[in-house]
C-alpha positions as a Markdown table, in Angstrom:
| # | Residue | x | y | z |
|---|---|---|---|---|
| 1 | Met | 8.0 | -25.2 | 5.7 |
| 2 | Ala | 10.6 | -22.4 | 5.4 |
| 3 | Gly | 9.6 | -18.8 | 4.8 |
| 4 | Lys | 9.9 | -17.0 | 1.5 |
| 5 | Phe | 10.5 | -13.5 | 0.1 |
| 6 | Glu | 7.9 | -12.2 | -2.2 |
| 7 | Leu | 9.0 | -9.5 | -4.7 |
| 8 | Tyr | 6.2 | -7.3 | -6.2 |
| 9 | Gln | 5.5 | -4.0 | -7.8 |
| 10 | Asp | 3.2 | -1.6 | -5.9 |
| 11 | Lys | 0.5 | 0.7 | -7.4 |
| 12 | Ser | 3.0 | 3.5 | -7.8 |
| 13 | Gly | 5.5 | 1.3 | -9.7 |
| 14 | Asp | 8.0 | 0.8 | -6.9 |
| 15 | Tyr | 9.4 | -2.6 | -6.3 |
| 16 | Arg | 8.9 | -4.0 | -2.8 |
| 17 | Phe | 9.4 | -7.2 | -0.9 |
| 18 | Arg | 7.8 | -8.9 | 2.0 |
| 19 | Leu | 9.1 | -11.9 | 4.0 |
| 20 | Lys | 6.5 | -14.5 | 4.8 |
| 21 | Ala | 6.7 | -17.2 | 7.5 |
| 22 | Gly | 6.0 | -20.8 | 6.6 |
| 23 | Asn | 2.4 | -20.3 | 7.7 |
| 24 | Gly | 1.9 | -17.4 | 5.3 |
| 25 | Glu | 2.0 | -14.6 | 7.8 |
| 26 | Val | 4.0 | -11.5 | 6.8 |
| 27 | Ile | 6.8 | -11.0 | 9.2 |
| 28 | Ala | 8.8 | -8.2 | 7.5 |
| 29 | Thr | 8.3 | -5.7 | 4.7 |
| 30 | Gly | 10.8 | -3.7 | 2.6 |
| 31 | Gln | 10.8 | -0.1 | 1.5 |
| 32 | Gly | 10.0 | 0.9 | -2.0 |
| 33 | Tyr | 12.8 | 0.7 | -4.6 |
| 34 | Ala | 12.9 | 2.3 | -8.1 |
| 35 | Ser | 14.3 | -0.8 | -9.7 |
| 36 | Lys | 13.8 | -4.6 | -9.4 |
| 37 | Ser | 17.6 | -5.1 | -9.0 |
| 38 | Ser | 17.6 | -2.6 | -6.1 |
| 39 | Ala | 14.8 | -4.5 | -4.4 |
| 40 | Leu | 16.7 | -7.8 | -4.9 |
| 41 | Asn | 19.8 | -6.2 | -3.3 |
| 42 | Gly | 17.6 | -5.2 | -0.3 |
| 43 | Ile | 16.5 | -8.9 | 0.0 |
| 44 | Glu | 20.2 | -10.0 | 0.0 |
| 45 | Ser | 21.0 | -7.4 | 2.6 |
| 46 | Val | 18.3 | -8.8 | 4.9 |
| 47 | Arg | 19.6 | -12.3 | 4.3 |
| 48 | Arg | 23.2 | -11.3 | 5.1 |
| 49 | Asn | 22.6 | -9.1 | 8.1 |
| 50 | Ala | 19.5 | -10.4 | 9.9 |
| 51 | Ala | 21.2 | -13.5 | 11.5 |
| 52 | Asp | 23.7 | -11.3 | 13.4 |
| 53 | Ala | 21.3 | -8.3 | 14.1 |
| 54 | Glu | 21.2 | -7.1 | 17.7 |
| 55 | Val | 17.8 | -6.9 | 19.4 |
| 56 | Val | 17.3 | -3.7 | 21.3 |
| 57 | Glu | 14.2 | -2.2 | 23.1 |
| 58 | Ala | 13.0 | 1.0 | 21.6 |
| 59 | Glu | 10.9 | 3.6 | 23.3 |
| 60 | Gly | 7.7 | 4.2 | 21.7 |
């Protein structure tokens, strides 16, 4: 089963999204957005850019 993006409104009224794997585990979360359309744009940005994203090690 493929993963899915869940779009929701948090307690403060911001729109957020989370990406869930096929097993239901949350594998990514988005920042808070003032509007639903901005959150949807955030999802589209992840879809467009994630496949080509470079993996780098960060110091902690």
